[in-house]
All heavy atoms as TSV, in Angstrom:
chain	resi	resn	atom	element	x	y	z
A	1	MET	N	N	183.884	32.076	-124.907
A	1	MET	CA	C	184.096	33.247	-125.720
A	1	MET	C	C	185.114	32.969	-126.829
A	1	MET	O	O	184.944	33.435	-127.947
A	1	MET	CB	C	184.567	34.396	-124.817
A	1	MET	CG	C	184.657	35.687	-125.527
A	1	MET	SD	S	183.015	36.253	-125.958
A	1	MET	CE	C	183.383	37.814	-126.618
A	2	ASN	N	N	186.141	32.205	-126.514
A	2	ASN	CA	C	187.149	31.886	-127.529
A	2	ASN	C	C	186.573	31.049	-128.655
A	2	ASN	O	O	186.957	31.223	-129.816
A	2	ASN	CB	C	188.333	31.156	-126.898
A	2	ASN	CG	C	189.156	32.076	-126.027
A	2	ASN	OD1	O	189.168	33.286	-126.221
A	2	ASN	ND2	N	189.830	31.507	-125.052
A	3	SER	N	N	185.659	30.142	-128.308
A	3	SER	CA	C	185.070	29.304	-129.349
A	3	SER	C	C	184.229	30.132	-130.315
A	3	SER	O	O	184.132	29.798	-131.495
A	3	SER	CB	C	184.237	28.182	-128.732
A	3	SER	OG	O	183.164	28.715	-128.006
A	4	LEU	N	N	183.657	31.225	-129.841
A	4	LEU	CA	C	182.913	32.117	-130.720
A	4	LEU	C	C	183.834	32.743	-131.758
A	4	LEU	O	O	183.510	32.782	-132.947
A	4	LEU	CB	C	182.215	33.209	-129.905
A	4	LEU	CG	C	181.502	34.285	-130.704
A	4	LEU	CD1	C	180.316	33.679	-131.438
A	4	LEU	CD2	C	181.060	35.407	-129.800
A	5	TRP	N	N	184.999	33.195	-131.329
A	5	TRP	CA	C	185.954	33.808	-132.274
A	5	TRP	C	C	186.503	32.785	-133.252
A	5	TRP	O	O	186.700	33.092	-134.430
A	5	TRP	CB	C	187.083	34.493	-131.519
A	5	TRP	CG	C	186.617	35.742	-130.853
A	5	TRP	CD1	C	186.473	35.951	-129.509
A	5	TRP	CD2	C	186.183	36.938	-131.492
A	5	TRP	NE1	N	185.990	37.215	-129.286
A	5	TRP	CE2	C	185.802	37.840	-130.490
A	5	TRP	CE3	C	186.079	37.335	-132.818
A	5	TRP	CZ2	C	185.331	39.110	-130.773
A	5	TRP	CZ3	C	185.609	38.606	-133.093
A	5	TRP	CH2	C	185.240	39.479	-132.076
A	6	VAL	N	N	186.758	31.574	-132.783
A	6	VAL	CA	C	187.231	30.525	-133.690
A	6	VAL	C	C	186.151	30.193	-134.711
A	6	VAL	O	O	186.438	30.010	-135.897
A	6	VAL	CB	C	187.656	29.259	-132.890
A	6	VAL	CG1	C	187.941	28.104	-133.822
A	6	VAL	CG2	C	188.863	29.563	-132.037
A	7	SER	N	N	184.904	30.166	-134.280
A	7	SER	CA	C	183.799	29.882	-135.198
A	7	SER	C	C	183.645	30.977	-136.252
A	7	SER	O	O	183.432	30.687	-137.433
A	7	SER	CB	C	182.489	29.751	-134.419
A	7	SER	OG	O	182.573	28.704	-133.495
A	8	VAL	N	N	183.755	32.230	-135.838
A	8	VAL	CA	C	183.647	33.340	-136.790
A	8	VAL	C	C	184.802	33.310	-137.782
A	8	VAL	O	O	184.614	33.487	-138.994
A	8	VAL	CB	C	183.597	34.689	-136.033
A	8	VAL	CG1	C	183.757	35.861	-136.985
A	8	VAL	CG2	C	182.312	34.805	-135.260
A	9	LEU	N	N	186.006	33.068	-137.290
A	9	LEU	CA	C	187.179	32.992	-138.167
A	9	LEU	C	C	187.068	31.823	-139.137
A	9	LEU	O	O	187.350	31.971	-140.336
A	9	LEU	CB	C	188.452	32.865	-137.331
A	9	LEU	CG	C	189.757	32.837	-138.101
A	9	LEU	CD1	C	189.974	34.167	-138.815
A	9	LEU	CD2	C	190.908	32.549	-137.165
A	10	ALA	N	N	186.638	30.667	-138.650
A	10	ALA	CA	C	186.469	29.505	-139.516
A	10	ALA	C	C	185.411	29.761	-140.574
A	10	ALA	O	O	185.574	29.383	-141.738
A	10	ALA	CB	C	186.099	28.271	-138.683
A	11	GLY	N	N	184.328	30.410	-140.203
A	11	GLY	CA	C	183.281	30.730	-141.164
A	11	GLY	C	C	183.759	31.693	-142.240
A	11	GLY	O	O	183.426	31.549	-143.421
A	12	ALA	N	N	184.552	32.691	-141.849
A	12	ALA	CA	C	185.069	33.660	-142.822
A	12	ALA	C	C	186.038	32.996	-143.793
A	12	ALA	O	O	185.968	33.214	-145.015
A	12	ALA	CB	C	185.754	34.812	-142.094
A	13	ILE	N	N	186.931	32.181	-143.282
A	13	ILE	CA	C	187.873	31.470	-144.152
A	13	ILE	C	C	187.108	30.472	-145.019
A	13	ILE	O	O	187.410	30.314	-146.203
A	13	ILE	CB	C	188.962	30.774	-143.313
A	13	ILE	CG1	C	189.830	31.825	-142.624
A	13	ILE	CG2	C	189.825	29.858	-144.181
A	13	ILE	CD1	C	190.801	31.266	-141.618
A	14	GLY	N	N	186.120	29.810	-144.443
A	14	GLY	CA	C	185.309	28.856	-145.197
A	14	GLY	C	C	184.566	29.509	-146.343
A	14	GLY	O	O	184.481	28.949	-147.444
A	15	MET	N	N	184.044	30.696	-146.122
A	15	MET	CA	C	183.347	31.398	-147.194
A	15	MET	C	C	184.325	31.757	-148.311
A	15	MET	O	O	184.001	31.625	-149.489
A	15	MET	CB	C	182.684	32.671	-146.666
A	15	MET	CG	C	181.817	33.334	-147.707
A	15	MET	SD	S	181.013	34.897	-147.267
A	15	MET	CE	C	181.154	35.043	-145.541
A	16	GLY	N	N	185.518	32.185	-147.933
A	16	GLY	CA	C	186.534	32.483	-148.944
A	16	GLY	C	C	186.933	31.258	-149.744
A	16	GLY	O	O	187.061	31.319	-150.970
A	17	TYR	N	N	187.123	30.139	-149.062
A	17	TYR	CA	C	187.456	28.886	-149.754
A	17	TYR	C	C	186.331	28.465	-150.696
A	17	TYR	O	O	186.579	27.999	-151.799
A	17	TYR	CB	C	187.726	27.765	-148.754
A	17	TYR	CG	C	189.135	27.679	-148.235
A	17	TYR	CD1	C	190.066	28.672	-148.477
A	17	TYR	CD2	C	189.546	26.593	-147.484
A	17	TYR	CE1	C	191.349	28.584	-147.988
A	17	TYR	CE2	C	190.833	26.491	-146.990
A	17	TYR	CZ	C	191.722	27.489	-147.245
A	17	TYR	OH	O	193.000	27.392	-146.771
A	18	PHE	N	N	185.086	28.598	-150.227
A	18	PHE	CA	C	183.963	28.187	-151.051
A	18	PHE	C	C	183.869	29.037	-152.312
A	18	PHE	O	O	183.682	28.508	-153.416
A	18	PHE	CB	C	182.652	28.278	-150.265
A	18	PHE	CG	C	181.461	27.862	-151.064
A	18	PHE	CD1	C	181.206	26.523	-151.292
A	18	PHE	CD2	C	180.608	28.798	-151.617
A	18	PHE	CE1	C	180.119	26.126	-152.049
A	18	PHE	CE2	C	179.518	28.428	-152.374
A	18	PHE	CZ	C	179.272	27.074	-152.585
A	19	ILE	N	N	184.003	30.345	-152.175
A	19	ILE	CA	C	183.931	31.226	-153.341
A	19	ILE	C	C	185.077	30.940	-154.301
A	19	ILE	O	O	184.884	30.880	-155.520
A	19	ILE	CB	C	183.925	32.700	-152.896
A	19	ILE	CG1	C	182.617	33.009	-152.181
A	19	ILE	CG2	C	184.124	33.639	-154.077
A	19	ILE	CD1	C	182.598	34.359	-151.491
A	20	TYR	N	N	186.284	30.749	-153.770
A	20	TYR	CA	C	187.429	30.418	-154.613
A	20	TYR	C	C	187.204	29.100	-155.349
A	20	TYR	O	O	187.441	29.001	-156.559
A	20	TYR	CB	C	188.698	30.333	-153.765
A	20	TYR	CG	C	189.874	29.776	-154.516
A	20	TYR	CD1	C	190.560	30.556	-155.437
A	20	TYR	CD2	C	190.300	28.464	-154.319
A	20	TYR	CE1	C	191.633	30.043	-156.136
A	20	TYR	CE2	C	191.367	27.946	-155.006
A	20	TYR	CZ	C	192.034	28.742	-155.920
A	20	TYR	OH	O	193.093	28.215	-156.613
A	21	GLY	N	N	186.744	28.076	-154.626
A	21	GLY	CA	C	186.513	26.774	-155.244
A	21	GLY	C	C	185.437	26.811	-156.304
A	21	GLY	O	O	185.544	26.152	-157.346
A	22	LYS	N	N	184.404	27.606	-156.070
A	22	LYS	CA	C	183.324	27.708	-157.048
A	22	LYS	C	C	183.789	28.421	-158.313
A	22	LYS	O	O	183.486	27.997	-159.426
A	22	LYS	CB	C	182.143	28.447	-156.424
A	22	LYS	CG	C	180.911	28.456	-157.269
A	22	LYS	CD	C	179.750	29.080	-156.529
A	22	LYS	CE	C	178.530	29.102	-157.428
A	22	LYS	NZ	N	177.418	29.787	-156.780
A	23	ARG	N	N	184.539	29.495	-158.161
A	23	ARG	CA	C	185.018	30.249	-159.330
A	23	ARG	C	C	186.062	29.492	-160.132
A	23	ARG	O	O	186.127	29.621	-161.350
A	23	ARG	CB	C	185.592	31.589	-158.891
A	23	ARG	CG	C	184.519	32.552	-158.460
A	23	ARG	CD	C	185.075	33.906	-158.187
A	23	ARG	NE	N	184.000	34.797	-157.758
A	23	ARG	CZ	C	184.203	36.002	-157.292
A	23	ARG	NH1	N	185.429	36.475	-157.194
A	23	ARG	NH2	N	183.182	36.735	-156.927
A	24	GLN	N	N	186.894	28.712	-159.449
A	24	GLN	CA	C	187.948	27.969	-160.126
A	24	GLN	C	C	187.517	26.557	-160.508
A	24	GLN	O	O	188.313	25.820	-161.091
A	24	GLN	CB	C	189.193	27.886	-159.239
A	24	GLN	CG	C	189.797	29.227	-158.906
A	24	GLN	CD	C	190.337	29.931	-160.123
A	24	GLN	OE1	O	190.907	29.316	-161.009
A	24	GLN	NE2	N	190.158	31.243	-160.158
A	25	ALA	N	N	186.308	26.169	-160.160
A	25	ALA	CA	C	185.764	24.830	-160.409
A	25	ALA	C	C	186.654	23.757	-159.782
A	25	ALA	O	O	186.946	22.728	-160.385
A	25	ALA	CB	C	185.584	24.577	-161.896
A	26	LYS	N	N	187.069	24.009	-158.541
A	26	LYS	CA	C	187.870	23.044	-157.778
A	26	LYS	C	C	187.024	22.570	-156.606
A	26	LYS	O	O	186.490	23.364	-155.837
A	26	LYS	CB	C	189.156	23.689	-157.277
A	26	LYS	CG	C	190.117	24.047	-158.380
A	26	LYS	CD	C	191.419	24.541	-157.812
A	26	LYS	CE	C	192.405	24.808	-158.934
A	26	LYS	NZ	N	193.700	25.211	-158.416
A	27	TYR	N	N	186.927	21.254	-156.478
A	27	TYR	CA	C	186.023	20.676	-155.483
A	27	TYR	C	C	186.591	20.678	-154.069
A	27	TYR	O	O	185.845	20.852	-153.113
A	27	TYR	CB	C	185.644	19.248	-155.873
A	27	TYR	CG	C	184.797	19.212	-157.120
A	27	TYR	CD1	C	185.291	18.706	-158.304
A	27	TYR	CD2	C	183.508	19.714	-157.106
A	27	TYR	CE1	C	184.531	18.684	-159.454
A	27	TYR	CE2	C	182.729	19.703	-158.244
A	27	TYR	CZ	C	183.242	19.189	-159.412
A	27	TYR	OH	O	182.477	19.179	-160.538
A	28	VAL	N	N	187.893	20.484	-153.916
A	28	VAL	CA	C	188.468	20.388	-152.574
A	28	VAL	C	C	188.311	21.702	-151.801
A	28	VAL	O	O	187.843	21.682	-150.655
A	28	VAL	CB	C	189.940	19.924	-152.628
A	28	VAL	CG1	C	190.568	19.952	-151.249
A	28	VAL	CG2	C	190.034	18.532	-153.217
A	29	PRO	N	N	188.659	22.861	-152.375
A	29	PRO	CA	C	188.426	24.096	-151.618
A	29	PRO	C	C	186.943	24.364	-151.358
A	29	PRO	O	O	186.584	24.895	-150.308
A	29	PRO	CB	C	189.010	25.196	-152.508
A	29	PRO	CG	C	189.910	24.520	-153.451
A	29	PRO	CD	C	189.393	23.138	-153.613
A	30	MET	N	N	186.092	23.981	-152.301
A	30	MET	CA	C	184.662	24.208	-152.123
A	30	MET	C	C	184.122	23.356	-150.968
A	30	MET	O	O	183.384	23.852	-150.112
A	30	MET	CB	C	183.918	23.888	-153.426
A	30	MET	CG	C	182.567	24.497	-153.502
A	30	MET	SD	S	181.807	24.560	-155.133
A	30	MET	CE	C	182.419	23.170	-155.997
A	31	ILE	N	N	184.503	22.101	-150.909
A	31	ILE	CA	C	184.049	21.208	-149.834
A	31	ILE	C	C	184.651	21.638	-148.497
A	31	ILE	O	O	183.965	21.662	-147.472
A	31	ILE	CB	C	184.403	19.748	-150.167
A	31	ILE	CG1	C	183.566	19.284	-151.358
A	31	ILE	CG2	C	184.181	18.839	-148.975
A	31	ILE	CD1	C	183.998	17.957	-151.933
A	32	ALA	N	N	185.946	22.003	-148.507
A	32	ALA	CA	C	186.577	22.476	-147.273
A	32	ALA	C	C	185.894	23.747	-146.775
A	32	ALA	O	O	185.722	23.934	-145.568
A	32	ALA	CB	C	188.062	22.718	-147.502
A	33	GLY	N	N	185.495	24.606	-147.687
A	33	GLY	CA	C	184.796	25.831	-147.307
A	33	GLY	C	C	183.464	25.556	-146.646
A	33	GLY	O	O	183.112	26.160	-145.633
A	34	VAL	N	N	182.706	24.639	-147.207
A	34	VAL	CA	C	181.413	24.285	-146.610
A	34	VAL	C	C	181.625	23.656	-145.233
A	34	VAL	O	O	180.926	23.991	-144.270
A	34	VAL	CB	C	180.627	23.330	-147.535
A	34	VAL	CG1	C	179.425	22.751	-146.826
A	34	VAL	CG2	C	180.216	24.053	-148.802
A	35	LEU	N	N	182.588	22.774	-145.127
A	35	LEU	CA	C	182.854	22.128	-143.840
A	35	LEU	C	C	183.344	23.130	-142.798
A	35	LEU	O	O	183.001	23.021	-141.619
A	35	LEU	CB	C	183.861	20.995	-144.009
A	35	LEU	CG	C	183.349	19.771	-144.769
A	35	LEU	CD1	C	184.463	18.757	-144.958
A	35	LEU	CD2	C	182.177	19.145	-144.043
A	36	LEU	N	N	184.160	24.107	-143.219
A	36	LEU	CA	C	184.612	25.128	-142.282
A	36	LEU	C	C	183.456	25.983	-141.776
A	36	LEU	O	O	183.478	26.458	-140.647
A	36	LEU	CB	C	185.665	26.028	-142.949
A	36	LEU	CG	C	187.084	25.503	-142.939
A	36	LEU	CD1	C	187.951	26.307	-143.894
A	36	LEU	CD2	C	187.669	25.546	-141.545
A	37	CYS	N	N	182.461	26.184	-142.599
A	37	CYS	CA	C	181.300	26.971	-142.172
A	37	CYS	C	C	180.375	26.178	-141.258
A	37	CYS	O	O	179.683	26.768	-140.427
A	37	CYS	CB	C	180.516	27.455	-143.392
A	37	CYS	SG	S	181.370	28.710	-144.347
A	38	VAL	N	N	180.348	24.864	-141.386
A	38	VAL	CA	C	179.362	24.047	-140.685
A	38	VAL	C	C	179.903	23.385	-139.418
A	38	VAL	O	O	179.177	23.260	-138.430
A	38	VAL	CB	C	178.802	22.975	-141.654
A	38	VAL	CG1	C	177.918	21.989	-140.946
A	38	VAL	CG2	C	178.054	23.644	-142.784
A	39	TYR	N	N	181.165	22.979	-139.400
A	39	TYR	CA	C	181.648	22.157	-138.293
A	39	TYR	C	C	181.584	22.826	-136.917
A	39	TYR	O	O	181.399	22.126	-135.922
A	39	TYR	CB	C	183.058	21.611	-138.573
A	39	TYR	CG	C	184.191	22.488	-138.103
A	39	TYR	CD1	C	184.782	22.286	-136.866
A	39	TYR	CD2	C	184.681	23.528	-138.881
A	39	TYR	CE1	C	185.818	23.087	-136.422
A	39	TYR	CE2	C	185.703	24.325	-138.457
A	39	TYR	CZ	C	186.272	24.100	-137.216
A	39	TYR	OH	O	187.299	24.893	-136.790
A	40	PRO	N	N	181.709	24.151	-136.780
A	40	PRO	CA	C	181.640	24.722	-135.424
A	40	PRO	C	C	180.292	24.508	-134.721
A	40	PRO	O	O	180.221	24.570	-133.497
A	40	PRO	CB	C	181.884	26.224	-135.646
A	40	PRO	CG	C	182.677	26.297	-136.893
A	40	PRO	CD	C	182.144	25.186	-137.736
A	41	TYR	N	N	179.246	24.243	-135.481
A	41	TYR	CA	C	177.942	23.987	-134.864
A	41	TYR	C	C	177.895	22.642	-134.147
A	41	TYR	O	O	177.057	22.438	-133.272
A	41	TYR	CB	C	176.833	24.012	-135.920
A	41	TYR	CG	C	176.582	25.379	-136.488
A	41	TYR	CD1	C	176.952	25.682	-137.787
A	41	TYR	CD2	C	175.978	26.370	-135.732
A	41	TYR	CE1	C	176.731	26.938	-138.324
A	41	TYR	CE2	C	175.746	27.624	-136.241
A	41	TYR	CZ	C	176.121	27.909	-137.540
A	41	TYR	OH	O	175.907	29.149	-138.057
A	42	PHE	N	N	178.771	21.723	-134.518
A	42	PHE	CA	C	178.709	20.370	-133.983
A	42	PHE	C	C	179.831	20.032	-133.005
A	42	PHE	O	O	179.800	18.987	-132.388
A	42	PHE	CB	C	178.737	19.360	-135.136
A	42	PHE	CG	C	177.599	19.549	-136.090
A	42	PHE	CD1	C	177.810	20.103	-137.340
A	42	PHE	CD2	C	176.307	19.200	-135.730
A	42	PHE	CE1	C	176.765	20.293	-138.221
A	42	PHE	CE2	C	175.246	19.384	-136.604
A	42	PHE	CZ	C	175.479	19.939	-137.849
A	43	VAL	N	N	180.835	20.896	-132.884
A	43	VAL	CA	C	181.995	20.620	-132.034
A	43	VAL	C	C	182.009	21.637	-130.898
A	43	VAL	O	O	181.900	22.834	-131.133
A	43	VAL	CB	C	183.300	20.717	-132.850
A	43	VAL	CG1	C	184.507	20.459	-131.971
A	43	VAL	CG2	C	183.276	19.741	-134.012
A	44	GLU	N	N	182.151	21.161	-129.661
A	44	GLU	CA	C	182.122	22.044	-128.503
A	44	GLU	C	C	183.501	22.290	-127.900
A	44	GLU	O	O	183.745	23.345	-127.337
A	44	GLU	CB	C	181.205	21.468	-127.433
A	44	GLU	CG	C	179.758	21.427	-127.863
A	44	GLU	CD	C	178.866	20.867	-126.786
A	44	GLU	OE1	O	179.334	20.716	-125.639
A	44	GLU	OE2	O	177.703	20.580	-127.086
A	45	SER	N	N	184.396	21.339	-128.009
A	45	SER	CA	C	185.712	21.454	-127.398
A	45	SER	C	C	186.583	22.446	-128.161
A	45	SER	O	O	186.652	22.419	-129.390
A	45	SER	CB	C	186.384	20.077	-127.392
A	45	SER	OG	O	187.743	20.201	-127.077
A	46	MET	N	N	187.260	23.309	-127.423
A	46	MET	CA	C	188.130	24.300	-128.047
A	46	MET	C	C	189.296	23.627	-128.771
A	46	MET	O	O	189.691	24.056	-129.856
A	46	MET	CB	C	188.634	25.268	-126.967
A	46	MET	CG	C	189.411	26.406	-127.479
A	46	MET	SD	S	188.395	27.416	-128.547
A	46	MET	CE	C	189.630	28.440	-129.239
A	47	LEU	N	N	189.837	22.582	-128.186
A	47	LEU	CA	C	190.942	21.853	-128.816
A	47	LEU	C	C	190.489	21.208	-130.117
A	47	LEU	O	O	191.164	21.307	-131.144
A	47	LEU	CB	C	191.489	20.790	-127.857
A	47	LEU	CG	C	192.625	19.925	-128.403
A	47	LEU	CD1	C	193.850	20.786	-128.692
A	47	LEU	CD2	C	192.967	18.821	-127.433
A	48	ALA	N	N	189.329	20.586	-130.093
A	48	ALA	CA	C	188.802	19.953	-131.306
A	48	ALA	C	C	188.465	20.997	-132.367
A	48	ALA	O	O	188.718	20.782	-133.560
A	48	ALA	CB	C	187.570	19.125	-130.969
A	49	LEU	N	N	187.913	22.137	-131.952
A	49	LEU	CA	C	187.629	23.215	-132.904
A	49	LEU	C	C	188.902	23.654	-133.617
A	49	LEU	O	O	188.921	23.828	-134.833
A	49	LEU	CB	C	187.028	24.419	-132.175
A	49	LEU	CG	C	185.534	24.486	-131.982
A	49	LEU	CD1	C	185.177	25.658	-131.097
A	49	LEU	CD2	C	184.821	24.596	-133.294
A	50	SER	N	N	189.961	23.835	-132.848
A	50	SER	CA	C	191.222	24.300	-133.422
A	50	SER	C	C	191.852	23.262	-134.348
A	50	SER	O	O	192.295	23.588	-135.446
A	50	SER	CB	C	192.204	24.649	-132.306
A	50	SER	OG	O	191.668	25.640	-131.483
A	51	LEU	N	N	191.885	22.013	-133.908
A	51	LEU	CA	C	192.526	20.970	-134.705
A	51	LEU	C	C	191.772	20.691	-136.004
A	51	LEU	O	O	192.375	20.581	-137.077
A	51	LEU	CB	C	192.671	19.688	-133.889
A	51	LEU	CG	C	193.683	19.750	-132.743
A	51	LEU	CD1	C	193.667	18.446	-131.961
A	51	LEU	CD2	C	195.065	20.054	-133.250
A	52	ILE	N	N	190.460	20.580	-135.913
A	52	ILE	CA	C	189.656	20.336	-137.116
A	52	ILE	C	C	189.772	21.519	-138.064
A	52	ILE	O	O	189.902	21.354	-139.278
A	52	ILE	CB	C	188.190	20.048	-136.741
A	52	ILE	CG1	C	188.084	18.735	-135.970
A	52	ILE	CG2	C	187.314	20.009	-137.979
A	52	ILE	CD1	C	186.727	18.489	-135.353
A	53	GLY	N	N	189.749	22.722	-137.512
A	53	GLY	CA	C	189.899	23.912	-138.340
A	53	GLY	C	C	191.228	23.950	-139.065
A	53	GLY	O	O	191.290	24.266	-140.261
A	54	LEU	N	N	192.300	23.628	-138.380
A	54	LEU	CA	C	193.621	23.616	-139.021
A	54	LEU	C	C	193.709	22.569	-140.126
A	54	LEU	O	O	194.293	22.821	-141.184
A	54	LEU	CB	C	194.713	23.382	-137.978
A	54	LEU	CG	C	194.977	24.548	-137.039
A	54	LEU	CD1	C	195.989	24.151	-135.970
A	54	LEU	CD2	C	195.465	25.758	-137.802
A	55	VAL	N	N	193.129	21.404	-139.892
A	55	VAL	CA	C	193.132	20.356	-140.916
A	55	VAL	C	C	192.341	20.797	-142.143
A	55	VAL	O	O	192.785	20.625	-143.283
A	55	VAL	CB	C	192.569	19.029	-140.341
A	55	VAL	CG1	C	192.289	18.026	-141.440
A	55	VAL	CG2	C	193.535	18.449	-139.322
A	56	LEU	N	N	191.177	21.399	-141.911
A	56	LEU	CA	C	190.354	21.841	-143.043
A	56	LEU	C	C	190.981	23.018	-143.783
A	56	LEU	O	O	190.834	23.139	-144.998
A	56	LEU	CB	C	188.948	22.203	-142.565
A	56	LEU	CG	C	188.077	21.031	-142.147
A	56	LEU	CD1	C	186.779	21.519	-141.526
A	56	LEU	CD2	C	187.804	20.122	-143.325
A	57	ILE	N	N	191.672	23.892	-143.074
A	57	ILE	CA	C	192.352	25.004	-143.735
A	57	ILE	C	C	193.514	24.500	-144.575
A	57	ILE	O	O	193.783	25.011	-145.667
A	57	ILE	CB	C	192.818	26.043	-142.693
A	57	ILE	CG1	C	191.611	26.769	-142.124
A	57	ILE	CG2	C	193.798	27.038	-143.299
A	57	ILE	CD1	C	191.917	27.659	-140.934
A	58	ALA	N	N	194.217	23.477	-144.113
A	58	ALA	CA	C	195.365	22.943	-144.845
A	58	ALA	C	C	194.967	22.004	-145.980
A	58	ALA	O	O	195.762	21.788	-146.900
A	58	ALA	CB	C	196.287	22.202	-143.882
A	59	ALA	N	N	193.758	21.460	-145.944
A	59	ALA	CA	C	193.337	20.448	-146.925
A	59	ALA	C	C	193.477	20.899	-148.383
A	59	ALA	O	O	193.995	20.140	-149.201
A	59	ALA	CB	C	191.911	19.989	-146.636
A	60	PRO	N	N	193.043	22.099	-148.765
A	60	PRO	CA	C	193.174	22.479	-150.181
A	60	PRO	C	C	194.637	22.577	-150.652
A	60	PRO	O	O	194.914	22.454	-151.843
A	60	PRO	CB	C	192.504	23.851	-150.256
A	60	PRO	CG	C	191.560	23.865	-149.127
A	60	PRO	CD	C	192.212	23.062	-148.042
A	61	PHE	N	N	195.554	22.814	-149.726
A	61	PHE	CA	C	196.958	22.885	-150.110
A	61	PHE	C	C	197.600	21.500	-150.206
A	61	PHE	O	O	198.543	21.301	-150.966
A	61	PHE	CB	C	197.734	23.722	-149.098
A	61	PHE	CG	C	197.303	25.162	-149.048
A	61	PHE	CD1	C	196.496	25.616	-148.030
A	61	PHE	CD2	C	197.669	26.028	-150.065
A	61	PHE	CE1	C	196.072	26.927	-148.005
A	61	PHE	CE2	C	197.258	27.354	-150.049
A	61	PHE	CZ	C	196.453	27.806	-149.015
A	62	LEU	N	N	197.072	20.547	-149.446
A	62	LEU	CA	C	197.637	19.210	-149.426
A	62	LEU	C	C	196.988	18.275	-150.433
A	62	LEU	O	O	197.626	17.347	-150.927
A	62	LEU	CB	C	197.527	18.619	-148.023
A	62	LEU	CG	C	198.239	19.412	-146.919
A	62	LEU	CD1	C	197.935	18.799	-145.567
A	62	LEU	CD2	C	199.719	19.477	-147.180
A	63	ILE	N	N	195.720	18.484	-150.725
A	63	ILE	CA	C	194.970	17.655	-151.674
A	63	ILE	C	C	194.715	18.493	-152.910
A	63	ILE	O	O	194.044	19.512	-152.836
A	63	ILE	CB	C	193.636	17.183	-151.075
A	63	ILE	CG1	C	193.877	16.440	-149.765
A	63	ILE	CG2	C	192.887	16.307	-152.079
A	63	ILE	CD1	C	192.605	16.180	-148.997
A	64	ASP	N	N	195.235	18.080	-154.033
A	64	ASP	CA	C	195.111	18.877	-155.244
A	64	ASP	C	C	194.269	18.140	-156.276
A	64	ASP	O	O	194.715	17.201	-156.912
A	64	ASP	CB	C	196.496	19.178	-155.818
A	64	ASP	CG	C	196.435	20.168	-156.959
A	64	ASP	OD1	O	195.524	21.016	-156.942
A	64	ASP	OD2	O	197.310	20.107	-157.837
A	65	TYR	N	N	193.015	18.581	-156.441
A	65	TYR	CA	C	192.116	18.022	-157.451
A	65	TYR	C	C	191.565	19.132	-158.268
A	65	TYR	O	O	191.253	20.171	-157.889
A	65	TYR	CB	C	190.953	17.248	-156.811
A	65	TYR	CG	C	191.321	15.847	-156.442
A	65	TYR	CD1	C	191.628	15.517	-155.144
A	65	TYR	CD2	C	191.361	14.863	-157.415
A	65	TYR	CE1	C	191.955	14.229	-154.798
A	65	TYR	CE2	C	191.683	13.562	-157.071
A	65	TYR	CZ	C	191.987	13.255	-155.780
A	65	TYR	OH	O	192.314	11.986	-155.443
């Protein structure tokens, strides 16, 4: 049940990142947004879901292109 909520939250944040990246013509938020929407389909572990999600959420702030 927890993985469902993490997946929904990651998808919502990913959609926001994608829209922001598309409007601002920035590739890092756009790619992070797509990955945030897609990665929960391939990862089953709750720990891995959380860690990958945190890395992808932080990526646009750490990588500036």
